[in-house]
VOGU-3710 file (C-alpha; in Angstrom, 3 decimals, decimal comma):
1> mktimpiksv> -32,323/-15,235/-53,814  -30,120/-15,683/-56,862  -30,745/-16,030/-60,555  -27,852/-16,781/-62,862  -27,770/-16,693/-66,732  16,771/-12,735/-44,451  15,010/-10,460/-42,290  14,822/-9,865/-38,560  11,655/-10,785/-36,640  9,976/-9,280/-33,602
11> slaalaaatl> 9,760/-11,365/-30,438  6,547/-11,950/-28,504  8,245/-10,442/-25,477  8,885/-7,237/-27,400  5,245/-7,125/-28,448  4,077/-7,635/-24,886  6,412/-4,902/-23,659  5,092/-2,556/-26,323  1,463/-3,076/-25,339  2,159/-2,144/-21,703
21> ftapalaqap> 2,802/1,444/-22,722  0,635/1,872/-25,746  -2,650/2,799/-27,219  -5,381/4,102/-30,316  -4,957/4,839/-33,871  -3,011/7,768/-35,194  -5,813/10,279/-35,264  -6,825/9,623/-31,691  -3,826/11,311/-30,113  -4,563/13,718/-27,258
31> gedngtiivt> -4,258/17,397/-28,036  -5,748/17,194/-31,547  -8,536/19,789/-31,390  -8,845/19,220/-27,630  -8,897/15,469/-28,182  -12,090/15,516/-30,273  -12,129/14,242/-33,843  -15,411/14,285/-35,714  -15,946/11,488/-38,249  -18,763/10,639/-40,655
41> agkrdedirq> -18,523/6,849/-40,410  -22,203/6,481/-39,583  -23,271/9,015/-42,267  -23,642/11,610/-39,522  -21,097/13,713/-37,594  -19,868/11,870/-34,483  -17,000/12,004/-31,996  -14,627/9,166/-32,912  -14,267/8,188/-29,241  -18,046/7,673/-28,965
51> valsisavtg> -18,591/5,668/-32,165  -19,359/1,998/-31,409  -17,233/0,860/-34,314  -13,652/-0,153/-35,099  -12,450/3,028/-36,764  -9,237/4,966/-37,230  -8,949/8,480/-38,598  -5,730/10,190/-39,655  -6,118/13,962/-39,729  -4,623/16,234/-42,366
61> eqlkemnans> -2,196/17,663/-39,827  -1,021/14,180/-38,845  -0,571/13,210/-42,503  1,676/16,252/-42,859  3,666/15,375/-39,723  4,145/11,809/-41,037  5,407/13,069/-44,417  2,608/11,013/-45,942  1,839/11,468/-49,629  0,175/8,191/-50,649
71> lsdyitrlpg> -1,493/5,169/-49,051  1,754/3,272/-48,501  2,996/6,088/-46,236  0,270/5,773/-43,616  -2,341/3,062/-44,217  -0,128/0,214/-42,960  0,379/2,042/-39,667  -3,264/1,445/-38,719  -4,450/-1,648/-36,829  -5,807/-4,524/-38,900
81> vvfndyqpgi> -4,642/-3,039/-42,225  -2,068/-4,147/-44,808  -1,383/-2,805/-48,295  -0,678/-4,970/-51,351  1,593/-2,305/-52,825  2,090/-3,587/-56,354  1,144/-1,355/-59,288  0,584/2,320/-58,372  -2,992/3,366/-59,000  -4,454/-0,134/-58,640
91> sevvirgvaa> -2,835/-1,506/-55,463  -5,274/-2,812/-52,862  -5,821/-2,213/-49,170  -6,665/-5,373/-47,194  -8,446/-5,128/-43,841  -8,648/-7,991/-41,325  -7,089/-10,454/-43,768  -10,099/-10,642/-46,109  -8,238/-11,407/-49,360  -7,635/-14,350/-51,674
101> ttyheqgqtt> -4,428/-12,952/-53,214  -1,650/-10,415/-52,649  -1,929/-9,475/-56,320  -5,305/-8,052/-57,504  -8,750/-9,344/-56,732  -10,224/-10,131/-60,142  -13,672/-9,530/-58,755  -14,910/-6,568/-56,754  -12,447/-5,318/-54,150  -12,880/-6,538/-50,563
111> vgyylnevpl> -12,456/-2,952/-49,304  -14,582/0,007/-50,390  -12,934/3,298/-51,434  -14,722/6,636/-51,155  -13,933/10,330/-51,603  -16,266/12,472/-49,498  -18,625/9,456/-49,433  -18,574/9,025/-53,236  -17,580/5,471/-54,337  -14,401/5,424/-56,431
121> vepgfpigip> -14,257/1,762/-57,461  -16,675/0,004/-59,790  -17,923/-3,590/-59,335  -15,890/-6,325/-60,970  -12,168/-6,211/-61,731  -11,240/-2,581/-60,929  -9,392/-0,733/-63,678  -8,149/1,711/-61,073  -8,106/2,138/-57,297  -7,411/5,850/-56,777
131> dvdtfdlqrv> -4,621/6,545/-54,295  -5,758/10,069/-53,468  -2,857/12,370/-52,661  -2,949/13,507/-49,044  -2,441/17,231/-49,694  -5,352/19,324/-48,386  -7,217/16,302/-47,054  -9,149/16,973/-43,868  -8,699/13,365/-42,788  -8,756/9,741/-43,942
141> evlrgpqgtl> -11,216/7,443/-42,176  -10,644/3,691/-42,130  -13,512/1,494/-40,943  -12,673/-2,100/-40,028  -15,184/-4,895/-40,446  -18,006/-5,248/-43,020  -19,956/-2,068/-43,760  -22,659/-3,488/-46,023  -25,551/-1,821/-44,187  -24,721/1,826/-44,853
151> fgsstlgglv> -22,291/1,498/-47,773  -23,415/-1,540/-49,764  -21,202/-3,983/-51,666  -17,390/-4,126/-51,735  -16,943/-3,678/-47,983  -16,211/-7,242/-46,838  -13,195/-6,170/-44,795  -14,050/-2,495/-44,335  -13,633/0,770/-46,181  -11,386/3,781/-46,746
161> nyvanvadps> -13,063/7,209/-46,922  -10,910/10,127/-48,026  -12,341/13,409/-46,729  -11,103/16,364/-48,787  -11,391/19,929/-47,561  -14,023/21,905/-49,461  -14,412/25,638/-49,967  -14,787/27,766/-46,827  -16,788/31,012/-47,285  -15,599/32,451/-43,968
171> kidaaasgli> -11,978/33,267/-44,850  -9,216/33,544/-47,422  -6,810/30,633/-47,061  -3,781/29,251/-48,874  -1,160/26,542/-48,402  1,787/25,025/-50,254  4,062/22,027/-49,833  7,330/21,059/-51,491  9,617/18,042/-51,243  12,960/16,930/-52,625
181> gttknasrdl> 14,754/13,666/-51,878  16,732/10,731/-53,125  16,206/6,966/-53,053  18,971/4,373/-52,978  19,614/2,916/-56,440  17,575/5,708/-58,084  20,562/6,622/-60,213  18,827/8,932/-62,663  16,692/11,434/-60,780  15,635/13,007/-57,526
191> nyaakaminv> 12,214/12,600/-55,953  10,169/15,791/-55,806  6,706/17,128/-55,023  5,048/20,515/-55,494  1,531/21,222/-54,211  -0,576/24,336/-53,652  -4,063/25,332/-52,435  -6,026/28,593/-52,434  -9,447/29,261/-50,888  -11,330/32,450/-51,806
201> plvqdqlavr> -14,725/33,640/-50,480  -16,713/35,165/-53,327  -19,551/36,279/-51,044  -18,533/36,454/-47,404  -19,973/33,541/-45,393  -22,144/32,474/-48,340  -20,138/31,489/-51,417  -16,533/30,315/-51,870  -14,231/28,445/-54,216  -11,225/26,264/-53,360
211> lvalqrydag> -8,557/25,065/-55,822  -5,787/22,494/-55,347  -2,993/21,540/-57,765  -0,223/19,002/-57,235  2,510/17,007/-58,926  4,712/14,332/-57,373  7,573/12,337/-58,877  9,153/9,218/-57,329  12,405/8,217/-59,023  12,713/4,591/-60,098
221> yldnpgtgvn> 15,011/2,254/-58,169  14,827/-0,925/-60,288  17,303/-1,541/-63,130  16,122/-3,283/-66,294  19,038/-4,714/-68,325  16,545/-5,928/-70,936  15,696/-2,336/-71,849  19,060/-0,882/-70,815  17,450/1,530/-68,337  18,633/2,036/-64,754
231> gandyrtrgl> 16,021/3,273/-62,317  13,382/2,128/-64,765  10,254/2,309/-62,594  9,869/6,106/-62,447  6,442/7,151/-61,202  4,643/10,472/-61,583  1,273/11,547/-60,268  -0,477/14,872/-60,711  -3,872/16,186/-59,809  -6,381/19,011/-59,691
241> rgsivahlge> -9,152/19,385/-57,131  -11,748/22,107/-56,942  -14,848/22,816/-54,896  -17,583/25,414/-54,676  -19,704/25,796/-51,547  -22,860/27,897/-51,448  -24,919/28,599/-48,319  -28,443/29,317/-49,545  -29,838/30,714/-46,334  -29,186/29,388/-42,847
251> ttkvtflssy> -30,435/25,844/-43,426  -29,294/24,959/-46,959  -25,804/24,125/-48,163  -24,781/23,032/-51,672  -21,313/21,598/-52,369  -19,777/20,852/-55,748  -16,542/18,837/-55,700  -14,406/17,900/-58,702  -11,253/15,803/-58,369  -8,897/14,673/-61,136
261> qdskledqty> -5,731/12,641/-60,634  -3,578/10,690/-63,062  -0,558/8,486/-62,621  2,147/7,307/-64,986  4,514/4,423/-64,246  7,377/4,118/-66,739  8,063/0,438/-65,979  6,454/-2,050/-63,618  7,448/-2,395/-59,953  7,811/-6,167/-59,831
271> ldldnpyirn> 11,355/-7,468/-59,895  13,346/-10,667/-60,165  13,349/-11,895/-56,559  16,532/-13,886/-57,203  18,349/-10,651/-58,125  17,234/-7,790/-55,870  16,588/-4,437/-57,571  16,730/-6,063/-61,035  13,797/-6,612/-63,383  14,730/-8,039/-66,770
281> tpraepqktd> 12,097/-7,755/-69,505  12,414/-7,476/-73,308  10,544/-4,179/-73,269  9,382/-1,565/-70,780  5,982/-2,185/-69,178  4,404/1,258/-68,682  1,073/1,893/-67,018  -1,226/4,908/-66,971  -4,320/5,397/-64,816  -6,573/8,357/-64,187
291> ywmnslrldq> -9,883/9,220/-62,583  -12,130/12,276/-62,734  -14,845/12,475/-60,110  -17,582/15,143/-60,038  -20,140/15,290/-57,256  -22,960/17,589/-56,187  -24,260/17,489/-52,616  -27,236/19,111/-50,906  -27,451/19,351/-47,108  -30,818/20,659/-45,929
301> eigdaatltv> -31,947/21,057/-42,335  -35,581/20,078/-41,779  -36,452/22,211/-38,798  -34,658/21,058/-35,664  -35,631/17,420/-36,167  -33,685/16,090/-39,146  -31,237/16,700/-41,977  -31,736/15,752/-45,611  -28,650/14,837/-47,673  -28,753/14,227/-51,420
311> lgsvtkknnt> -25,493/13,262/-53,130  -24,966/12,543/-56,816  -21,727/11,751/-58,665  -20,186/10,847/-62,004  -16,724/9,256/-62,073  -14,709/8,375/-65,179  -11,627/6,147/-65,028  -9,062/4,943/-67,558  -6,209/2,435/-67,514  -3,585/1,528/-70,095
321> tvfsypyayv> -1,083/-1,218/-69,210  1,666/-3,044/-71,107  3,068/-6,405/-69,992  5,937/-8,351/-71,525  5,727/-12,160/-71,862  8,853/-14,341/-71,875  7,028/-17,339/-73,362  7,551/-19,182/-76,651  4,311/-18,360/-78,399  3,872/-18,591/-82,192
331> tgvtegadaa> 7,399/-17,805/-83,385  9,298/-19,103/-80,352  10,999/-15,706/-79,876  11,309/-14,732/-76,201  13,727/-11,781/-76,340  14,054/-8,496/-78,179  11,521/-6,360/-80,005  9,624/-9,383/-81,383  8,962/-10,926/-77,958  5,292/-11,162/-77,050
341> yslgeaeali> 3,645/-8,386/-75,083  0,127/-7,439/-74,062  -1,649/-4,122/-74,387  -4,630/-3,609/-72,120  -6,926/-0,605/-72,415  -9,939/-0,096/-70,180  -12,411/2,608/-69,238  -15,187/2,798/-66,680  -18,046/5,178/-65,943  -19,658/5,163/-62,493
351> rtiearvasq> -22,860/7,097/-61,816  -24,362/7,203/-58,326  -27,099/8,955/-56,406  -27,995/8,721/-52,734  -30,659/10,409/-50,625  -30,997/10,043/-46,877  -32,683/11,687/-43,908  -31,081/11,573/-40,459  -32,408/12,702/-37,120  -30,761/15,493/-35,138
361> gdgpfkwlig> -30,375/15,982/-31,421  -29,311/13,839/-28,471  -32,622/12,289/-27,463  -33,116/8,597/-26,665  -34,010/7,863/-30,314  -31,749/8,386/-33,333  -32,626/7,224/-36,818  -31,440/7,324/-40,394  -33,099/6,111/-43,582  -31,931/6,362/-47,164
371> tsymkatkss> -31,771/4,934/-50,653  -28,964/4,649/-53,206  -28,446/3,632/-56,812  -25,311/2,940/-58,835  -24,865/2,213/-62,520  -21,354/1,268/-63,624  -20,327/0,468/-67,193  -16,902/-0,804/-68,137  -15,178/-1,750/-71,358  -11,768/-3,390/-71,625
381> idriyqggaa> -9,679/-4,676/-74,505  -6,737/-6,953/-73,761  -4,558/-8,234/-76,609  -1,254/-10,113/-76,809  0,954/-9,236/-79,763  4,063/-10,913/-81,147  6,187/-9,301/-83,817  6,240/-11,281/-87,058  3,555/-13,753/-85,960  1,380/-13,327/-89,067
391> ayidanpdlf> 4,350/-13,680/-91,419  5,571/-16,756/-89,534  2,150/-18,416/-89,877  2,085/-17,659/-93,622  5,579/-19,130/-94,004  4,631/-22,316/-92,103  1,033/-23,128/-93,155  1,329/-26,831/-92,267  1,886/-25,935/-88,605  -1,312/-23,931/-88,419
401> ggysgavlap> -3,909/-25,977/-90,262  -3,516/-24,008/-93,462  -5,005/-20,841/-91,966  -3,434/-17,542/-92,976  -1,681/-15,129/-90,674  -4,379/-12,543/-91,349  -6,969/-14,912/-89,836  -4,985/-16,317/-86,894  -2,903/-13,235/-86,030  -4,438/-10,045/-87,454
411> ndaiygyisd> -1,944/-7,205/-86,994  0,239/-9,764/-85,167  -2,388/-10,144/-82,406  -2,132/-13,768/-81,259  -4,761/-13,514/-78,518  -7,262/-10,967/-77,338  -10,611/-10,419/-75,697  -13,082/-7,585/-75,449  -15,145/-7,328/-72,287  -18,182/-5,073/-71,872
421> ttnhdfgifg> -19,938/-5,131/-68,517  -22,792/-3,234/-66,851  -23,679/-3,261/-63,148  -26,807/-1,918/-61,450  -26,963/-1,667/-57,653  -30,093/-0,419/-55,859  -30,363/-0,228/-52,081  -32,628/0,907/-49,251  -30,859/1,246/-45,915  -31,461/2,502/-42,417
431> evsfkpvetv> -30,487/2,444/-38,755  -32,400/3,074/-35,525  -30,752/3,662/-32,152  -32,504/3,613/-28,796  -31,261/4,338/-25,276  -33,457/2,519/-22,728  -31,251/4,165/-20,090  -28,658/6,906/-20,496  -25,676/4,517/-20,448  -26,968/1,855/-22,847
441> eitvggryyd> -27,601/2,233/-26,585  -29,018/-0,394/-28,941  -28,625/0,108/-32,696  -30,343/-2,014/-35,335  -29,848/-1,482/-39,044  -29,991/-3,140/-42,412  -29,880/-2,760/-46,183  -32,081/-4,328/-48,801  -30,124/-4,628/-52,033  -31,093/-5,537/-55,568
451> tknsakitna> -28,209/-5,983/-58,004  -27,861/-6,964/-61,626  -24,735/-7,413/-63,718  -24,389/-8,400/-67,350  -21,405/-9,003/-69,603  -20,526/-9,705/-73,222  -17,111/-11,339/-73,717  -15,593/-11,727/-77,179  -12,376/-13,657/-77,712  -10,578/-12,982/-80,985
461> agtlapgsft> -7,540/-14,819/-82,372  -6,569/-17,588/-79,973  -3,288/-18,762/-81,511  -0,761/-19,736/-78,847  1,590/-22,326/-80,301  1,974/-24,368/-83,493  -0,704/-27,048/-83,516  -2,706/-25,327/-80,790  -4,899/-22,561/-82,075  -8,449/-21,250/-82,260
471> pvsssfgmtq> -9,086/-20,168/-85,846  -12,349/-18,319/-85,215  -13,639/-15,907/-82,630  -15,693/-17,126/-79,700  -17,944/-15,183/-77,379  -20,428/-15,573/-74,578  -22,810/-13,439/-72,586  -24,015/-13,730/-69,018  -26,438/-12,038/-66,668  -26,725/-12,307/-62,904
481> kedgftpkvt> -29,420/-10,957/-60,614  -29,426/-11,019/-56,853  -31,321/-9,419/-54,022  -30,908/-9,806/-50,290  -30,552/-8,154/-46,912  -27,469/-7,209/-44,878  -28,188/-6,702/-41,166  -26,286/-4,955/-38,403  -26,843/-4,973/-34,635  -24,776/-3,052/-32,054
491> lafrpsdklm> -25,042/-2,860/-28,273  -22,999/-0,087/-26,611  -22,457/0,589/-22,899  -21,095/4,035/-21,930  -20,850/4,369/-18,124  -19,019/7,680/-18,662  -17,685/9,808/-21,507  -14,273/8,201/-20,858  -15,259/4,556/-21,316  -17,264/2,598/-23,863
501> vygtfsrgfr> -17,783/-1,142/-24,312  -19,612/-2,430/-27,372  -20,499/-5,551/-29,314  -21,439/-5,683/-33,021  -22,702/-8,107/-35,621  -22,436/-6,896/-39,224  -22,416/-8,324/-42,735  -20,723/-7,396/-46,014  -21,055/-8,777/-49,535  -19,616/-8,580/-53,070
511> vggpnpnaai> -21,422/-9,038/-56,349  -20,445/-11,722/-58,878  -19,141/-11,305/-62,412  -17,724/-12,901/-65,592  -14,493/-14,827/-66,280  -13,241/-13,504/-69,656  -10,708/-16,329/-70,051  -13,547/-18,866/-70,115  -13,807/-17,995/-73,817  -10,462/-19,654/-74,554
521> legiptsyes> -9,751/-22,301/-71,926  -11,918/-25,276/-71,091  -12,438/-25,809/-67,377  -12,786/-22,124/-66,460  -16,341/-21,239/-65,371  -18,003/-18,456/-67,351  -18,977/-16,588/-64,192  -18,743/-16,523/-60,412  -21,316/-15,633/-57,762  -21,397/-13,250/-54,811
531> devdnyevgv> -19,683/-13,922/-51,506  -20,299/-12,531/-48,016  -18,682/-12,064/-44,626  -20,341/-12,173/-41,210  -18,471/-10,194/-38,559  -18,718/-10,596/-34,782  -16,710/-8,193/-32,635  -16,444/-6,736/-29,156  -14,489/-3,614/-28,336  -13,410/-1,264/-25,567
541> kasllndrll> -12,457/2,417/-25,862  -11,039/4,128/-22,784  -9,591/7,555/-21,989  -7,498/7,626/-18,817  -5,196/9,960/-16,890  -7,067/13,106/-17,941  -6,997/11,940/-21,595  -3,216/11,465/-21,549  -3,718/7,737/-22,116  -6,099/6,464/-24,812
551> ldltgfhldw> -6,740/2,751/-25,283  -8,668/0,755/-27,885  -9,004/-3,029/-27,840  -11,106/-5,072/-30,268  -11,583/-8,796/-30,678  -13,249/-10,142/-33,818  -14,340/-13,270/-35,645  -15,168/-13,247/-39,369  -16,969/-16,015/-41,231  -16,263/-15,696/-44,979
561> kniqarlfsd> -18,620/-17,748/-47,114  -18,511/-18,843/-50,769  -15,120/-17,169/-51,311  -14,424/-15,502/-54,644  -11,010/-17,103/-55,035  -8,703/-15,815/-57,771  -6,830/-18,804/-59,204  -4,591/-19,490/-62,206  -4,463/-22,239/-64,810  -1,318/-24,325/-65,106
571> apyyysyvtn> 1,736/-23,809/-67,339  2,555/-22,387/-69,724  0,026/-19,539/-69,861  -1,344/-19,110/-66,313  -4,778/-17,757/-67,231  -6,511/-16,154/-64,277  -10,101/-16,799/-63,244  -12,406/-16,600/-60,232  -14,398/-19,424/-58,724  -16,623/-19,628/-55,651
581> aggadidgve> -15,216/-22,246/-53,365  -14,688/-22,985/-49,722  -14,954/-20,703/-46,744  -12,641/-19,065/-44,227  -12,550/-18,143/-40,552  -10,599/-15,090/-39,412  -9,977/-14,468/-35,715  -8,011/-11,561/-34,364  -7,283/-8,874/-31,822  -6,558/-5,224/-32,629
591> fsgtirvnrm> -4,911/-3,050/-29,993  -4,030/0,592/-30,361  -3,072/3,279/-27,932  -1,405/6,591/-27,267  0,247/7,866/-24,124  1,524/11,373/-23,537  4,342/10,720/-21,081  4,922/14,422/-20,433  4,766/17,705/-22,313  7,631/16,689/-24,600
601> vsfssnvtyq> 7,264/12,918/-25,074  4,413/10,868/-26,553  4,275/7,283/-27,738  1,695/5,434/-29,829  1,428/1,856/-30,976  -0,878/-0,330/-33,022  -0,606/-4,102/-32,653  -2,701/-6,641/-34,554  -2,797/-10,411/-34,220  -4,941/-12,400/-36,624
611> darlseflpd> -5,345/-16,001/-37,701  -6,985/-16,269/-41,139  -7,395/-19,762/-42,586  -9,657/-21,822/-44,795  -12,508/-23,409/-42,869  -13,055/-26,043/-45,558  -11,316/-27,509/-48,591  -10,968/-25,035/-51,501  -11,045/-26,887/-54,852  -8,666/-25,843/-57,650
621> tfavgggyak> -8,891/-27,767/-60,928  -5,345/-26,854/-61,945  -3,580/-27,352/-58,580  -1,550/-30,352/-57,482  -3,862/-32,332/-55,210  -6,923/-30,641/-56,625  -7,042/-27,747/-54,185  -6,079/-26,402/-50,763  -6,738/-28,031/-47,423  -8,792/-26,793/-44,516
631> gttlpgsskw> -6,505/-24,725/-42,266  -4,509/-23,201/-45,153  -3,539/-19,589/-44,341  -5,197/-16,962/-46,513  -2,804/-15,150/-48,889  -1,118/-12,135/-47,338  -2,606/-12,699/-43,892  0,303/-12,013/-41,535  -0,318/-13,124/-37,984  1,401/-10,045/-36,543
641> svannlkfdl> 1,569/-6,427/-37,629  2,986/-3,680/-35,431  3,422/0,078/-35,850  5,107/2,207/-33,172  5,778/5,944/-33,069  7,884/7,837/-30,513  7,711/11,633/-30,711  9,756/14,301/-28,930  8,330/17,830/-29,009  11,152/20,006/-27,729
651> gsvggaptfe> 9,267/23,194/-26,947  5,924/24,710/-26,087  5,579/27,047/-29,074  4,430/26,098/-32,586  7,846/26,466/-34,205  9,694/24,274/-31,688  11,781/21,364/-33,002  10,269/17,876/-33,100  11,886/14,493/-33,563  10,108/11,216/-34,403
661> iahrylskap> 11,104/7,572/-34,628  8,581/5,373/-36,449  8,827/1,571/-36,528  6,798/-0,971/-38,486  6,870/-4,764/-38,454  4,981/-7,291/-40,597  5,322/-11,027/-40,029  5,612/-13,512/-42,885  2,592/-14,782/-44,816  2,016/-16,761/-48,027
671> vafgndakrg> 1,536/-14,652/-51,163  -1,024/-16,869/-52,931  -2,783/-20,218/-52,675  -0,401/-23,000/-53,688  2,637/-20,700/-53,590  5,545/-21,315/-51,222  6,835/-17,730/-51,402  6,331/-15,479/-48,377  5,815/-11,779/-47,942  6,620/-9,767/-44,824
681> gfnvidlras> 9,120/-10,723/-42,162  10,673/-7,247/-42,020  11,207/-4,350/-39,615  11,349/-0,820/-41,015  12,554/2,299/-39,177  11,783/5,871/-40,305  13,190/9,088/-38,816  11,754/12,604/-39,020  12,943/15,936/-37,592  11,208/19,263/-38,135
691> iglsenlrim> 11,473/22,891/-37,061  9,324/25,950/-37,621  11,208/28,766/-39,344  8,270/31,118/-38,872  4,647/31,008/-37,805  3,695/29,904/-41,317  6,647/27,777/-42,506  7,923/24,431/-41,230  10,886/22,411/-42,580  11,271/18,637/-42,171
701> afannlfdkf> 14,207/16,308/-42,775  13,309/12,642/-43,162  14,854/9,225/-43,685  12,441/6,439/-44,660  13,582/2,808/-44,370  16,671/4,090/-42,596  18,493/0,747/-42,566  17,520/-0,062/-46,166  15,672/-3,290/-45,383  14,660/-5,554/-48,259
711> gilnapftsq> 11,045/-6,555/-47,715  8,763/-8,508/-50,064  5,195/-7,181/-50,297  3,846/-9,744/-52,759  5,204/-12,353/-55,157  2,330/-13,961/-57,038  4,438/-15,068/-60,010  7,045/-17,307/-58,391  5,688/-20,377/-60,193  6,156/-18,773/-63,594
721> avpagsiirp> 9,206/-18,367/-65,821  10,757/-15,573/-63,734  10,059/-15,388/-59,962  8,666/-11,890/-59,529  7,101/-9,655/-56,913  7,259/-6,167/-55,437  9,190/-4,826/-52,457  9,221/-1,940/-49,994  10,938/1,188/-51,277  14,680/1,329/-50,508
731> rtiglradws> 16,137/3,945/-48,169  14,816/7,389/-49,086  16,046/10,651/-47,551  14,984/14,213/-48,214  13,649/17,595/-47,144  10,067/18,834/-47,020  8,642/22,322/-46,539  5,041/23,162/-45,587  3,621/26,680/-45,670  0,171/27,904/-44,728
741> l> -1,403/31,327/-44,628
//
């Protein structure tokens, strides 16, 4: 119940040919730890090939072999996944097409993000979506389909769980990685990365500490004639990660994990789509984000029957962003130092605790029960400034109702709002599995949730143009409460350890929130409600030819109800807001596979087809025609995505040369509701060659986007003064070295 207060395409024949030889996600390749990869998707350790769930896992070793540093390097190579690569540090992963924009969801993300099971993203508009650097990660798990039962809100499409290595008391360990490269049109600098890890037992087999440090720099490739800077969008990220593990006897383990990472973008990544590699703004638009997560975890065995896990965390995040506005506000100036710009500053604090008990053993019954609580507070201040606005108002009092510049534009602020929000999320969850016979398993689960969010929005100084102004501040408050239940049912059939067939029904949901711009524009609702997705899927996982051929095939249907649609007001100011409207149906097939042709040659491929469209009319007050018709394709939902990888391993020893060809294709899709621009429609080829110089050192040469394809990732602003969006990174070549003790 609720209480509210020119790019080449791939042919279908080529796709069909690819699927004849292919099969499962990257981490499911034969030969990785004897073909067994343990994941924690069900909040217990399980073999990925036996989990009745659509899941991919990329291991740390595979991330290294792919030359992966950030999400954009690997996440789009998984079935059912795309990446709205826009602003570093807040770009969003989209799974199974569950998205209402290729820009940013103003409400809670449709995908959950976790680091060692700790949530990294707060409810509501996220001030940061940490792109955790891949160095010293054990693996990255990606779950497709709603995960509301075990993980709660913000998992409409699925979730991403980074799993970082923690301290190992059994041995001394160390590793380092370095990279240097160059990107086309990055005229000023080279790309580089330097990363290191050390693991030291303090008490053998009982107590250890692990430390990680890293810095990465990606040279800018966009020129900004407005600021006179070539290669303006330089990006730097750096981080520290530390963990302490203590074994207190044979049955008790305590883990402390601390992770800090910040990012700094010198100028935004969106460009003028009419002039490739050019962005022209009166001033630079820098952005800074950071997060600092601290968690403490207890794992306690309860005899031979069960395991108790208690996990608590505190995460702090910050974001500072500048945007330039080429609009004729108070003074009419659109260029130079007096052009309007916005300064946004936001901070969030997320506190969580979870306790659960899970059965052990392989008997006919398995069970898990737990409870969780999150409190997230967030404060953001967003102001638009224009140089000389106050003086201009004082010099032209008749145009502004006789009000002074100090009243209408204090410190030259012509618009601004302050938003303070608090979210509470309480849940009780559980799953029970039963095998009536050895080959059949039935799993039933659910979560009861009770959420509350409140907000206070204050709008100060609303002057926009002569004759159109708000001389006094306005504010509003809102509170929403909701409780409900998210169910999950799975039936799995395992006639052997080489074959599994399963069917699943699951549900995911997002909480509602406020619309800050409702304080200044009539017609925008003050708040929006929750939305939910029902997921129906069937899947097959098969291991053939003595595990040389692995195949995964999943078919799914998603019913998205009461969509939180991010829309924009009309010209000239394009205020954003969220409204609940319409519904959507998403149907698709995900295929992934790997085949080891012989000792030297292996091939893997992931192919996804999906059809995501509105199932009913979606109203939009500010749109021509009043909204968007049934059958309209959801923003960013490409019908086809393909990722292929061909690897040659030219020897039987660890230092032998390897050569890889990686291909990725994304078909075209609309970038936003009511926007004719398209993203996708490109093929990208990457090359990698590596050789071991010793038992501990390996050198790689790489060429990403070898043929320097121009590919649009999003373009939400084509209806505004300057058509703008972001693109795939131009051709980048370089060398990488990895050393381990």
